[in-house]
Chimera marker file (.cmm) of the C-alpha trace (Angstrom):
<marker_set name="trace">
<marker id="1" x="43.022" y="23.594" z="-17.541" r="1" g="1" b="0" radius="0.5"/>
<marker id="2" x="40.098" y="25.495" z="-15.168" r="1" g="1" b="0" radius="0.5"/>
<marker id="3" x="42.135" y="24.483" z="-11.610" r="1" g="1" b="0" radius="0.5"/>
<marker id="4" x="45.511" y="25.954" z="-13.555" r="1" g="1" b="0" radius="0.5"/>
<marker id="5" x="42.920" y="28.914" z="-14.435" r="1" g="1" b="0" radius="0.5"/>
<marker id="6" x="42.151" y="29.432" z="-11.106" r="1" g="1" b="0" radius="0.5"/>
<marker id="7" x="45.639" y="28.628" z="-9.440" r="1" g="1" b="0" radius="0.5"/>
<marker id="8" x="46.646" y="31.470" z="-11.625" r="1" g="1" b="0" radius="0.5"/>
<marker id="9" x="43.863" y="33.587" z="-11.014" r="1" g="1" b="0" radius="0.5"/>
<marker id="10" x="44.368" y="33.115" z="-7.190" r="1" g="1" b="0" radius="0.5"/>
<marker id="11" x="47.852" y="33.748" z="-7.451" r="1" g="1" b="0" radius="0.5"/>
<marker id="12" x="47.838" y="37.007" z="-9.819" r="1" g="1" b="0" radius="0.5"/>
<marker id="13" x="45.251" y="38.428" z="-7.196" r="1" g="1" b="0" radius="0.5"/>
<marker id="14" x="47.577" y="37.450" z="-4.349" r="1" g="1" b="0" radius="0.5"/>
<marker id="15" x="50.544" y="38.991" z="-5.838" r="1" g="1" b="0" radius="0.5"/>
<marker id="16" x="48.093" y="42.298" z="-6.965" r="1" g="1" b="0" radius="0.5"/>
<marker id="17" x="47.400" y="42.490" z="-3.171" r="1" g="1" b="0" radius="0.5"/>
<marker id="18" x="51.362" y="42.096" z="-1.781" r="1" g="1" b="0" radius="0.5"/>
<marker id="19" x="52.121" y="44.556" z="-4.494" r="1" g="1" b="0" radius="0.5"/>
<marker id="20" x="49.366" y="47.419" z="-3.649" r="1" g="1" b="0" radius="0.5"/>
<marker id="21" x="50.103" y="46.843" z="0.353" r="1" g="1" b="0" radius="0.5"/>
<marker id="22" x="54.117" y="47.201" z="-0.268" r="1" g="1" b="0" radius="0.5"/>
<marker id="23" x="53.400" y="50.815" z="-2.672" r="1" g="1" b="0" radius="0.5"/>
<marker id="24" x="50.401" y="51.579" z="0.876" r="1" g="1" b="0" radius="0.5"/>
<marker id="25" x="52.684" y="51.310" z="3.329" r="1" g="1" b="0" radius="0.5"/>
<marker id="26" x="55.105" y="53.470" z="1.042" r="1" g="1" b="0" radius="0.5"/>
<marker id="27" x="52.440" y="56.394" z="1.528" r="1" g="1" b="0" radius="0.5"/>
<marker id="28" x="50.865" y="55.940" z="-1.752" r="1" g="1" b="0" radius="0.5"/>
<marker id="29" x="47.001" y="56.367" z="-0.938" r="1" g="1" b="0" radius="0.5"/>
<marker id="30" x="45.381" y="55.415" z="-3.646" r="1" g="1" b="0" radius="0.5"/>
<marker id="31" x="47.120" y="52.029" z="-3.292" r="1" g="1" b="0" radius="0.5"/>
<marker id="32" x="45.057" y="52.256" z="0.339" r="1" g="1" b="0" radius="0.5"/>
<marker id="33" x="42.229" y="52.286" z="-1.131" r="1" g="1" b="0" radius="0.5"/>
<marker id="34" x="42.453" y="49.865" z="-3.783" r="1" g="1" b="0" radius="0.5"/>
<marker id="35" x="44.022" y="47.331" z="-1.195" r="1" g="1" b="0" radius="0.5"/>
<marker id="36" x="40.909" y="47.905" z="0.964" r="1" g="1" b="0" radius="0.5"/>
<marker id="37" x="38.781" y="47.162" z="-1.853" r="1" g="1" b="0" radius="0.5"/>
<marker id="38" x="41.324" y="44.316" z="-3.006" r="1" g="1" b="0" radius="0.5"/>
<marker id="39" x="40.635" y="42.891" z="0.753" r="1" g="1" b="0" radius="0.5"/>
<marker id="40" x="37.241" y="43.629" z="1.639" r="1" g="1" b="0" radius="0.5"/>
<marker id="41" x="35.356" y="40.245" z="-0.417" r="1" g="1" b="0" radius="0.5"/>
<marker id="42" x="38.259" y="37.942" z="1.517" r="1" g="1" b="0" radius="0.5"/>
<marker id="43" x="37.842" y="39.226" z="4.806" r="1" g="1" b="0" radius="0.5"/>
<marker id="44" x="33.772" y="39.371" z="4.586" r="1" g="1" b="0" radius="0.5"/>
<marker id="45" x="34.267" y="35.586" z="3.599" r="1" g="1" b="0" radius="0.5"/>
<marker id="46" x="35.922" y="35.176" z="6.676" r="1" g="1" b="0" radius="0.5"/>
<marker id="47" x="33.706" y="36.932" z="8.815" r="1" g="1" b="0" radius="0.5"/>
<marker id="48" x="30.445" y="35.987" z="7.937" r="1" g="1" b="0" radius="0.5"/>
<marker id="49" x="30.378" y="32.525" z="9.220" r="1" g="1" b="0" radius="0.5"/>
<marker id="50" x="32.145" y="33.722" z="12.975" r="1" g="1" b="0" radius="0.5"/>
<marker id="51" x="29.835" y="36.954" z="12.924" r="1" g="1" b="0" radius="0.5"/>
<marker id="52" x="27.048" y="35.847" z="11.196" r="1" g="1" b="0" radius="0.5"/>
<marker id="53" x="24.429" y="38.815" z="10.797" r="1" g="1" b="0" radius="0.5"/>
<marker id="54" x="27.460" y="41.244" z="12.273" r="1" g="1" b="0" radius="0.5"/>
<marker id="55" x="29.279" y="39.960" z="9.632" r="1" g="1" b="0" radius="0.5"/>
<marker id="56" x="29.653" y="43.451" z="7.771" r="1" g="1" b="0" radius="0.5"/>
<marker id="57" x="30.413" y="44.964" z="11.162" r="1" g="1" b="0" radius="0.5"/>
<marker id="58" x="33.337" y="42.638" z="11.419" r="1" g="1" b="0" radius="0.5"/>
<marker id="59" x="34.316" y="43.439" z="8.056" r="1" g="1" b="0" radius="0.5"/>
<marker id="60" x="34.141" y="46.971" z="8.269" r="1" g="1" b="0" radius="0.5"/>
<marker id="61" x="36.366" y="46.927" z="11.960" r="1" g="1" b="0" radius="0.5"/>
<marker id="62" x="38.653" y="44.395" z="10.190" r="1" g="1" b="0" radius="0.5"/>
<marker id="63" x="39.428" y="47.132" z="7.127" r="1" g="1" b="0" radius="0.5"/>
<marker id="64" x="39.982" y="49.766" z="9.977" r="1" g="1" b="0" radius="0.5"/>
<marker id="65" x="42.200" y="47.893" z="12.049" r="1" g="1" b="0" radius="0.5"/>
<marker id="66" x="44.197" y="46.267" z="8.684" r="1" g="1" b="0" radius="0.5"/>
<marker id="67" x="44.245" y="50.572" z="7.374" r="1" g="1" b="0" radius="0.5"/>
<marker id="68" x="45.749" y="51.476" z="11.047" r="1" g="1" b="0" radius="0.5"/>
<marker id="69" x="48.112" y="48.963" z="11.591" r="1" g="1" b="0" radius="0.5"/>
<marker id="70" x="49.248" y="48.235" z="7.897" r="1" g="1" b="0" radius="0.5"/>
<marker id="71" x="52.801" y="49.763" z="8.707" r="1" g="1" b="0" radius="0.5"/>
<marker id="72" x="53.050" y="47.361" z="11.244" r="1" g="1" b="0" radius="0.5"/>
<marker id="73" x="53.331" y="44.572" z="8.933" r="1" g="1" b="0" radius="0.5"/>
<marker id="74" x="56.981" y="43.836" z="8.329" r="1" g="1" b="0" radius="0.5"/>
<marker id="75" x="56.560" y="41.728" z="5.601" r="1" g="1" b="0" radius="0.5"/>
<marker id="76" x="54.083" y="42.397" z="3.103" r="1" g="1" b="0" radius="0.5"/>
<marker id="77" x="54.674" y="38.642" z="1.491" r="1" g="1" b="0" radius="0.5"/>
<marker id="78" x="52.475" y="37.837" z="4.895" r="1" g="1" b="0" radius="0.5"/>
<marker id="79" x="49.623" y="40.177" z="4.093" r="1" g="1" b="0" radius="0.5"/>
<marker id="80" x="46.822" y="37.660" z="3.845" r="1" g="1" b="0" radius="0.5"/>
<marker id="81" x="47.851" y="35.363" z="6.911" r="1" g="1" b="0" radius="0.5"/>
<marker id="82" x="47.868" y="38.556" z="8.580" r="1" g="1" b="0" radius="0.5"/>
<marker id="83" x="44.544" y="40.209" z="7.516" r="1" g="1" b="0" radius="0.5"/>
<marker id="84" x="43.517" y="36.982" z="8.524" r="1" g="1" b="0" radius="0.5"/>
<marker id="85" x="43.780" y="36.894" z="11.867" r="1" g="1" b="0" radius="0.5"/>
<marker id="86" x="42.490" y="40.002" z="12.298" r="1" g="1" b="0" radius="0.5"/>
<marker id="87" x="39.842" y="39.459" z="11.115" r="1" g="1" b="0" radius="0.5"/>
<marker id="88" x="39.144" y="36.219" z="12.861" r="1" g="1" b="0" radius="0.5"/>
<marker id="89" x="40.069" y="38.247" z="15.917" r="1" g="1" b="0" radius="0.5"/>
<marker id="90" x="37.349" y="40.957" z="15.088" r="1" g="1" b="0" radius="0.5"/>
<marker id="91" x="34.562" y="38.613" z="13.870" r="1" g="1" b="0" radius="0.5"/>
<marker id="92" x="35.090" y="36.325" z="17.297" r="1" g="1" b="0" radius="0.5"/>
<marker id="93" x="35.076" y="40.019" z="19.593" r="1" g="1" b="0" radius="0.5"/>
<marker id="94" x="31.726" y="41.335" z="17.303" r="1" g="1" b="0" radius="0.5"/>
<marker id="95" x="30.203" y="37.870" z="18.216" r="1" g="1" b="0" radius="0.5"/>
<marker id="96" x="30.674" y="38.056" z="21.629" r="1" g="1" b="0" radius="0.5"/>
<marker id="97" x="29.370" y="41.300" z="21.904" r="1" g="1" b="0" radius="0.5"/>
<marker id="98" x="26.260" y="40.135" z="19.758" r="1" g="1" b="0" radius="0.5"/>
<marker id="99" x="26.178" y="37.022" z="22.041" r="1" g="1" b="0" radius="0.5"/>
<marker id="100" x="25.822" y="39.049" z="24.952" r="1" g="1" b="0" radius="0.5"/>
<marker id="101" x="22.623" y="40.870" z="23.665" r="1" g="1" b="0" radius="0.5"/>
<marker id="102" x="20.590" y="37.835" z="22.100" r="1" g="1" b="0" radius="0.5"/>
<marker id="103" x="21.633" y="34.411" z="23.870" r="1" g="1" b="0" radius="0.5"/>
<marker id="104" x="20.965" y="31.159" z="22.024" r="1" g="1" b="0" radius="0.5"/>
<marker id="105" x="19.412" y="27.643" z="22.583" r="1" g="1" b="0" radius="0.5"/>
<marker id="106" x="20.481" y="24.385" z="21.004" r="1" g="1" b="0" radius="0.5"/>
<marker id="107" x="17.123" y="23.024" z="21.613" r="1" g="1" b="0" radius="0.5"/>
<marker id="108" x="15.813" y="25.848" z="18.959" r="1" g="1" b="0" radius="0.5"/>
<marker id="109" x="16.867" y="24.602" z="15.930" r="1" g="1" b="0" radius="0.5"/>
<marker id="110" x="14.739" y="23.698" z="13.353" r="1" g="1" b="0" radius="0.5"/>
<marker id="111" x="13.524" y="20.062" z="12.236" r="1" g="1" b="0" radius="0.5"/>
<marker id="112" x="15.828" y="18.362" z="9.495" r="1" g="1" b="0" radius="0.5"/>
<marker id="113" x="12.707" y="18.811" z="7.174" r="1" g="1" b="0" radius="0.5"/>
<marker id="114" x="12.249" y="22.628" z="7.157" r="1" g="1" b="0" radius="0.5"/>
<marker id="115" x="12.089" y="23.730" z="3.560" r="1" g="1" b="0" radius="0.5"/>
<marker id="116" x="14.700" y="26.260" z="4.121" r="1" g="1" b="0" radius="0.5"/>
<marker id="117" x="17.900" y="23.873" z="4.724" r="1" g="1" b="0" radius="0.5"/>
<marker id="118" x="20.154" y="26.879" z="4.441" r="1" g="1" b="0" radius="0.5"/>
<marker id="119" x="18.897" y="28.808" z="6.949" r="1" g="1" b="0" radius="0.5"/>
<marker id="120" x="19.363" y="25.994" z="9.036" r="1" g="1" b="0" radius="0.5"/>
<marker id="121" x="22.936" y="25.879" z="8.846" r="1" g="1" b="0" radius="0.5"/>
<marker id="122" x="22.912" y="29.220" z="9.608" r="1" g="1" b="0" radius="0.5"/>
<marker id="123" x="20.956" y="28.678" z="12.675" r="1" g="1" b="0" radius="0.5"/>
<marker id="124" x="22.456" y="25.878" z="13.954" r="1" g="1" b="0" radius="0.5"/>
<marker id="125" x="25.810" y="28.141" z="13.264" r="1" g="1" b="0" radius="0.5"/>
<marker id="126" x="24.641" y="30.287" z="15.039" r="1" g="1" b="0" radius="0.5"/>
<marker id="127" x="23.939" y="28.779" z="18.257" r="1" g="1" b="0" radius="0.5"/>
<marker id="128" x="27.589" y="27.834" z="18.539" r="1" g="1" b="0" radius="0.5"/>
<marker id="129" x="29.772" y="30.058" z="20.882" r="1" g="1" b="0" radius="0.5"/>
<marker id="130" x="31.780" y="32.952" z="18.736" r="1" g="1" b="0" radius="0.5"/>
<marker id="131" x="35.337" y="30.776" z="19.927" r="1" g="1" b="0" radius="0.5"/>
<marker id="132" x="33.478" y="27.134" z="18.275" r="1" g="1" b="0" radius="0.5"/>
<marker id="133" x="32.400" y="29.151" z="15.182" r="1" g="1" b="0" radius="0.5"/>
<marker id="134" x="35.881" y="30.665" z="14.651" r="1" g="1" b="0" radius="0.5"/>
<marker id="135" x="37.963" y="27.266" z="15.433" r="1" g="1" b="0" radius="0.5"/>
<marker id="136" x="34.862" y="25.617" z="13.457" r="1" g="1" b="0" radius="0.5"/>
<marker id="137" x="35.475" y="27.511" z="10.617" r="1" g="1" b="0" radius="0.5"/>
<marker id="138" x="39.108" y="28.022" z="10.086" r="1" g="1" b="0" radius="0.5"/>
<marker id="139" x="39.050" y="23.989" z="10.057" r="1" g="1" b="0" radius="0.5"/>
<marker id="140" x="36.421" y="22.947" z="8.181" r="1" g="1" b="0" radius="0.5"/>
<marker id="141" x="36.404" y="26.301" z="5.796" r="1" g="1" b="0" radius="0.5"/>
<marker id="142" x="39.493" y="27.411" z="5.828" r="1" g="1" b="0" radius="0.5"/>
<marker id="143" x="40.732" y="24.213" z="5.600" r="1" g="1" b="0" radius="0.5"/>
<marker id="144" x="44.188" y="25.664" z="8.572" r="1" g="1" b="0" radius="0.5"/>
<marker id="145" x="45.227" y="22.631" z="10.738" r="1" g="1" b="0" radius="0.5"/>
<marker id="146" x="45.029" y="22.889" z="14.443" r="1" g="1" b="0" radius="0.5"/>
<marker id="147" x="48.167" y="24.428" z="15.078" r="1" g="1" b="0" radius="0.5"/>
<marker id="148" x="47.952" y="27.569" z="12.480" r="1" g="1" b="0" radius="0.5"/>
<marker id="149" x="43.952" y="27.918" z="13.730" r="1" g="1" b="0" radius="0.5"/>
<marker id="150" x="45.192" y="27.987" z="16.994" r="1" g="1" b="0" radius="0.5"/>
<marker id="151" x="47.841" y="30.721" z="16.835" r="1" g="1" b="0" radius="0.5"/>
<marker id="152" x="45.562" y="32.644" z="14.816" r="1" g="1" b="0" radius="0.5"/>
<marker id="153" x="43.287" y="32.656" z="17.607" r="1" g="1" b="0" radius="0.5"/>
<marker id="154" x="45.675" y="33.574" z="20.145" r="1" g="1" b="0" radius="0.5"/>
<marker id="155" x="45.318" y="29.913" z="21.921" r="1" g="1" b="0" radius="0.5"/>
<marker id="156" x="47.468" y="27.054" z="22.740" r="1" g="1" b="0" radius="0.5"/>
<marker id="157" x="47.017" y="23.846" z="19.999" r="1" g="1" b="0" radius="0.5"/>
<marker id="158" x="45.270" y="21.724" z="22.948" r="1" g="1" b="0" radius="0.5"/>
<marker id="159" x="42.889" y="24.412" z="23.429" r="1" g="1" b="0" radius="0.5"/>
<marker id="160" x="42.142" y="25.057" z="19.696" r="1" g="1" b="0" radius="0.5"/>
<marker id="161" x="41.613" y="20.648" z="19.277" r="1" g="1" b="0" radius="0.5"/>
<marker id="162" x="39.380" y="20.733" z="22.221" r="1" g="1" b="0" radius="0.5"/>
<marker id="163" x="36.951" y="23.596" z="21.059" r="1" g="1" b="0" radius="0.5"/>
<marker id="164" x="37.109" y="22.235" z="16.981" r="1" g="1" b="0" radius="0.5"/>
<marker id="165" x="35.913" y="18.768" z="19.157" r="1" g="1" b="0" radius="0.5"/>
<marker id="166" x="33.065" y="20.636" z="21.086" r="1" g="1" b="0" radius="0.5"/>
<marker id="167" x="31.915" y="22.862" z="18.008" r="1" g="1" b="0" radius="0.5"/>
<marker id="168" x="31.880" y="19.538" z="15.819" r="1" g="1" b="0" radius="0.5"/>
<marker id="169" x="29.679" y="17.338" z="18.700" r="1" g="1" b="0" radius="0.5"/>
<marker id="170" x="27.612" y="20.668" z="19.639" r="1" g="1" b="0" radius="0.5"/>
<marker id="171" x="26.716" y="21.221" z="15.726" r="1" g="1" b="0" radius="0.5"/>
<marker id="172" x="25.771" y="17.538" z="15.326" r="1" g="1" b="0" radius="0.5"/>
<marker id="173" x="23.880" y="17.426" z="18.172" r="1" g="1" b="0" radius="0.5"/>
<marker id="174" x="21.861" y="20.437" z="16.973" r="1" g="1" b="0" radius="0.5"/>
<marker id="175" x="21.421" y="19.459" z="13.466" r="1" g="1" b="0" radius="0.5"/>
<marker id="176" x="19.957" y="16.031" z="14.466" r="1" g="1" b="0" radius="0.5"/>
<marker id="177" x="17.631" y="17.195" z="16.699" r="1" g="1" b="0" radius="0.5"/>
<link id1="1" id2="2" r="1" g="1" b="0" radius="0.2"/>
<link id1="2" id2="3" r="1" g="1" b="0" radius="0.2"/>
<link id1="3" id2="4" r="1" g="1" b="0" radius="0.2"/>
<link id1="4" id2="5" r="1" g="1" b="0" radius="0.2"/>
<link id1="5" id2="6" r="1" g="1" b="0" radius="0.2"/>
<link id1="6" id2="7" r="1" g="1" b="0" radius="0.2"/>
<link id1="7" id2="8" r="1" g="1" b="0" radius="0.2"/>
<link id1="8" id2="9" r="1" g="1" b="0" radius="0.2"/>
<link id1="9" id2="10" r="1" g="1" b="0" radius="0.2"/>
<link id1="10" id2="11" r="1" g="1" b="0" radius="0.2"/>
<link id1="11" id2="12" r="1" g="1" b="0" radius="0.2"/>
<link id1="12" id2="13" r="1" g="1" b="0" radius="0.2"/>
<link id1="13" id2="14" r="1" g="1" b="0" radius="0.2"/>
<link id1="14" id2="15" r="1" g="1" b="0" radius="0.2"/>
<link id1="15" id2="16" r="1" g="1" b="0" radius="0.2"/>
<link id1="16" id2="17" r="1" g="1" b="0" radius="0.2"/>
<link id1="17" id2="18" r="1" g="1" b="0" radius="0.2"/>
<link id1="18" id2="19" r="1" g="1" b="0" radius="0.2"/>
<link id1="19" id2="20" r="1" g="1" b="0" radius="0.2"/>
<link id1="20" id2="21" r="1" g="1" b="0" radius="0.2"/>
<link id1="21" id2="22" r="1" g="1" b="0" radius="0.2"/>
<link id1="22" id2="23" r="1" g="1" b="0" radius="0.2"/>
<link id1="23" id2="24" r="1" g="1" b="0" radius="0.2"/>
<link id1="24" id2="25" r="1" g="1" b="0" radius="0.2"/>
<link id1="25" id2="26" r="1" g="1" b="0" radius="0.2"/>
<link id1="26" id2="27" r="1" g="1" b="0" radius="0.2"/>
<link id1="27" id2="28" r="1" g="1" b="0" radius="0.2"/>
<link id1="28" id2="29" r="1" g="1" b="0" radius="0.2"/>
<link id1="29" id2="30" r="1" g="1" b="0" radius="0.2"/>
<link id1="30" id2="31" r="1" g="1" b="0" radius="0.2"/>
<link id1="31" id2="32" r="1" g="1" b="0" radius="0.2"/>
<link id1="32" id2="33" r="1" g="1" b="0" radius="0.2"/>
<link id1="33" id2="34" r="1" g="1" b="0" radius="0.2"/>
<link id1="34" id2="35" r="1" g="1" b="0" radius="0.2"/>
<link id1="35" id2="36" r="1" g="1" b="0" radius="0.2"/>
<link id1="36" id2="37" r="1" g="1" b="0" radius="0.2"/>
<link id1="37" id2="38" r="1" g="1" b="0" radius="0.2"/>
<link id1="38" id2="39" r="1" g="1" b="0" radius="0.2"/>
<link id1="39" id2="40" r="1" g="1" b="0" radius="0.2"/>
<link id1="40" id2="41" r="1" g="1" b="0" radius="0.2"/>
<link id1="41" id2="42" r="1" g="1" b="0" radius="0.2"/>
<link id1="42" id2="43" r="1" g="1" b="0" radius="0.2"/>
<link id1="43" id2="44" r="1" g="1" b="0" radius="0.2"/>
<link id1="44" id2="45" r="1" g="1" b="0" radius="0.2"/>
<link id1="45" id2="46" r="1" g="1" b="0" radius="0.2"/>
<link id1="46" id2="47" r="1" g="1" b="0" radius="0.2"/>
<link id1="47" id2="48" r="1" g="1" b="0" radius="0.2"/>
<link id1="48" id2="49" r="1" g="1" b="0" radius="0.2"/>
<link id1="49" id2="50" r="1" g="1" b="0" radius="0.2"/>
<link id1="50" id2="51" r="1" g="1" b="0" radius="0.2"/>
<link id1="51" id2="52" r="1" g="1" b="0" radius="0.2"/>
<link id1="52" id2="53" r="1" g="1" b="0" radius="0.2"/>
<link id1="53" id2="54" r="1" g="1" b="0" radius="0.2"/>
<link id1="54" id2="55" r="1" g="1" b="0" radius="0.2"/>
<link id1="55" id2="56" r="1" g="1" b="0" radius="0.2"/>
<link id1="56" id2="57" r="1" g="1" b="0" radius="0.2"/>
<link id1="57" id2="58" r="1" g="1" b="0" radius="0.2"/>
<link id1="58" id2="59" r="1" g="1" b="0" radius="0.2"/>
<link id1="59" id2="60" r="1" g="1" b="0" radius="0.2"/>
<link id1="60" id2="61" r="1" g="1" b="0" radius="0.2"/>
<link id1="61" id2="62" r="1" g="1" b="0" radius="0.2"/>
<link id1="62" id2="63" r="1" g="1" b="0" radius="0.2"/>
<link id1="63" id2="64" r="1" g="1" b="0" radius="0.2"/>
<link id1="64" id2="65" r="1" g="1" b="0" radius="0.2"/>
<link id1="65" id2="66" r="1" g="1" b="0" radius="0.2"/>
<link id1="66" id2="67" r="1" g="1" b="0" radius="0.2"/>
<link id1="67" id2="68" r="1" g="1" b="0" radius="0.2"/>
<link id1="68" id2="69" r="1" g="1" b="0" radius="0.2"/>
<link id1="69" id2="70" r="1" g="1" b="0" radius="0.2"/>
<link id1="70" id2="71" r="1" g="1" b="0" radius="0.2"/>
<link id1="71" id2="72" r="1" g="1" b="0" radius="0.2"/>
<link id1="72" id2="73" r="1" g="1" b="0" radius="0.2"/>
<link id1="73" id2="74" r="1" g="1" b="0" radius="0.2"/>
<link id1="74" id2="75" r="1" g="1" b="0" radius="0.2"/>
<link id1="75" id2="76" r="1" g="1" b="0" radius="0.2"/>
<link id1="76" id2="77" r="1" g="1" b="0" radius="0.2"/>
<link id1="77" id2="78" r="1" g="1" b="0" radius="0.2"/>
<link id1="78" id2="79" r="1" g="1" b="0" radius="0.2"/>
<link id1="79" id2="80" r="1" g="1" b="0" radius="0.2"/>
<link id1="80" id2="81" r="1" g="1" b="0" radius="0.2"/>
<link id1="81" id2="82" r="1" g="1" b="0" radius="0.2"/>
<link id1="82" id2="83" r="1" g="1" b="0" radius="0.2"/>
<link id1="83" id2="84" r="1" g="1" b="0" radius="0.2"/>
<link id1="84" id2="85" r="1" g="1" b="0" radius="0.2"/>
<link id1="85" id2="86" r="1" g="1" b="0" radius="0.2"/>
<link id1="86" id2="87" r="1" g="1" b="0" radius="0.2"/>
<link id1="87" id2="88" r="1" g="1" b="0" radius="0.2"/>
<link id1="88" id2="89" r="1" g="1" b="0" radius="0.2"/>
<link id1="89" id2="90" r="1" g="1" b="0" radius="0.2"/>
<link id1="90" id2="91" r="1" g="1" b="0" radius="0.2"/>
<link id1="91" id2="92" r="1" g="1" b="0" radius="0.2"/>
<link id1="92" id2="93" r="1" g="1" b="0" radius="0.2"/>
<link id1="93" id2="94" r="1" g="1" b="0" radius="0.2"/>
<link id1="94" id2="95" r="1" g="1" b="0" radius="0.2"/>
<link id1="95" id2="96" r="1" g="1" b="0" radius="0.2"/>
<link id1="96" id2="97" r="1" g="1" b="0" radius="0.2"/>
<link id1="97" id2="98" r="1" g="1" b="0" radius="0.2"/>
<link id1="98" id2="99" r="1" g="1" b="0" radius="0.2"/>
<link id1="99" id2="100" r="1" g="1" b="0" radius="0.2"/>
<link id1="100" id2="101" r="1" g="1" b="0" radius="0.2"/>
<link id1="101" id2="102" r="1" g="1" b="0" radius="0.2"/>
<link id1="102" id2="103" r="1" g="1" b="0" radius="0.2"/>
<link id1="103" id2="104" r="1" g="1" b="0" radius="0.2"/>
<link id1="104" id2="105" r="1" g="1" b="0" radius="0.2"/>
<link id1="105" id2="106" r="1" g="1" b="0" radius="0.2"/>
<link id1="106" id2="107" r="1" g="1" b="0" radius="0.2"/>
<link id1="107" id2="108" r="1" g="1" b="0" radius="0.2"/>
<link id1="108" id2="109" r="1" g="1" b="0" radius="0.2"/>
<link id1="109" id2="110" r="1" g="1" b="0" radius="0.2"/>
<link id1="110" id2="111" r="1" g="1" b="0" radius="0.2"/>
<link id1="111" id2="112" r="1" g="1" b="0" radius="0.2"/>
<link id1="112" id2="113" r="1" g="1" b="0" radius="0.2"/>
<link id1="113" id2="114" r="1" g="1" b="0" radius="0.2"/>
<link id1="114" id2="115" r="1" g="1" b="0" radius="0.2"/>
<link id1="115" id2="116" r="1" g="1" b="0" radius="0.2"/>
<link id1="116" id2="117" r="1" g="1" b="0" radius="0.2"/>
<link id1="117" id2="118" r="1" g="1" b="0" radius="0.2"/>
<link id1="118" id2="119" r="1" g="1" b="0" radius="0.2"/>
<link id1="119" id2="120" r="1" g="1" b="0" radius="0.2"/>
<link id1="120" id2="121" r="1" g="1" b="0" radius="0.2"/>
<link id1="121" id2="122" r="1" g="1" b="0" radius="0.2"/>
<link id1="122" id2="123" r="1" g="1" b="0" radius="0.2"/>
<link id1="123" id2="124" r="1" g="1" b="0" radius="0.2"/>
<link id1="124" id2="125" r="1" g="1" b="0" radius="0.2"/>
<link id1="125" id2="126" r="1" g="1" b="0" radius="0.2"/>
<link id1="126" id2="127" r="1" g="1" b="0" radius="0.2"/>
<link id1="127" id2="128" r="1" g="1" b="0" radius="0.2"/>
<link id1="128" id2="129" r="1" g="1" b="0" radius="0.2"/>
<link id1="129" id2="130" r="1" g="1" b="0" radius="0.2"/>
<link id1="130" id2="131" r="1" g="1" b="0" radius="0.2"/>
<link id1="131" id2="132" r="1" g="1" b="0" radius="0.2"/>
<link id1="132" id2="133" r="1" g="1" b="0" radius="0.2"/>
<link id1="133" id2="134" r="1" g="1" b="0" radius="0.2"/>
<link id1="134" id2="135" r="1" g="1" b="0" radius="0.2"/>
<link id1="135" id2="136" r="1" g="1" b="0" radius="0.2"/>
<link id1="136" id2="137" r="1" g="1" b="0" radius="0.2"/>
<link id1="137" id2="138" r="1" g="1" b="0" radius="0.2"/>
<link id1="138" id2="139" r="1" g="1" b="0" radius="0.2"/>
<link id1="139" id2="140" r="1" g="1" b="0" radius="0.2"/>
<link id1="140" id2="141" r="1" g="1" b="0" radius="0.2"/>
<link id1="141" id2="142" r="1" g="1" b="0" radius="0.2"/>
<link id1="142" id2="143" r="1" g="1" b="0" radius="0.2"/>
<link id1="143" id2="144" r="1" g="1" b="0" radius="0.2"/>
<link id1="144" id2="145" r="1" g="1" b="0" radius="0.2"/>
<link id1="145" id2="146" r="1" g="1" b="0" radius="0.2"/>
<link id1="146" id2="147" r="1" g="1" b="0" radius="0.2"/>
<link id1="147" id2="148" r="1" g="1" b="0" radius="0.2"/>
<link id1="148" id2="149" r="1" g="1" b="0" radius="0.2"/>
<link id1="149" id2="150" r="1" g="1" b="0" radius="0.2"/>
<link id1="150" id2="151" r="1" g="1" b="0" radius="0.2"/>
<link id1="151" id2="152" r="1" g="1" b="0" radius="0.2"/>
<link id1="152" id2="153" r="1" g="1" b="0" radius="0.2"/>
<link id1="153" id2="154" r="1" g="1" b="0" radius="0.2"/>
<link id1="154" id2="155" r="1" g="1" b="0" radius="0.2"/>
<link id1="155" id2="156" r="1" g="1" b="0" radius="0.2"/>
<link id1="156" id2="157" r="1" g="1" b="0" radius="0.2"/>
<link id1="157" id2="158" r="1" g="1" b="0" radius="0.2"/>
<link id1="158" id2="159" r="1" g="1" b="0" radius="0.2"/>
<link id1="159" id2="160" r="1" g="1" b="0" radius="0.2"/>
<link id1="160" id2="161" r="1" g="1" b="0" radius="0.2"/>
<link id1="161" id2="162" r="1" g="1" b="0" radius="0.2"/>
<link id1="162" id2="163" r="1" g="1" b="0" radius="0.2"/>
<link id1="163" id2="164" r="1" g="1" b="0" radius="0.2"/>
<link id1="164" id2="165" r="1" g="1" b="0" radius="0.2"/>
<link id1="165" id2="166" r="1" g="1" b="0" radius="0.2"/>
<link id1="166" id2="167" r="1" g="1" b="0" radius="0.2"/>
<link id1="167" id2="168" r="1" g="1" b="0" radius="0.2"/>
<link id1="168" id2="169" r="1" g="1" b="0" radius="0.2"/>
<link id1="169" id2="170" r="1" g="1" b="0" radius="0.2"/>
<link id1="170" id2="171" r="1" g="1" b="0" radius="0.2"/>
<link id1="171" id2="172" r="1" g="1" b="0" radius="0.2"/>
<link id1="172" id2="173" r="1" g="1" b="0" radius="0.2"/>
<link id1="173" id2="174" r="1" g="1" b="0" radius="0.2"/>
<link id1="174" id2="175" r="1" g="1" b="0" radius="0.2"/>
<link id1="175" id2="176" r="1" g="1" b="0" radius="0.2"/>
<link id1="176" id2="177" r="1" g="1" b="0" radius="0.2"/>
</marker_set>
């Protein structure tokens, strides 16, 4: 019963987003504001594990890109996939910029017994490259297959698979050290 309710709630939210996108594309300014408010948690959930501390910036940049490009969305039914692609692209771009300013070393990962275990996960993720974080999030958090992740990242499927393999190896190595 609870799973059915959750599925129905997600379906209703998805339908609401599509309806808002249609109205916003038709020029309804209020619908545009409601659409951006509706999409913000979805976008933030995608950007946070990729852009880490810069997730609010990545979320904001994604919202701006959606605002600017909404009229280019040909099929409102594809709203969430289209937004996901923009969010991943913006999160990787912001994370790359931040990585140039603050490079991290994998060897500096805290020990397993550290009292702030949740922070350890964030710390290990922060040491991965933005490209590795992005493919790891798309595959292991969002549940996409390698081909879909590759399409979102704009790379060949083989590149996405090798990045995923390297990201998982780097994560395991850093986690166990």
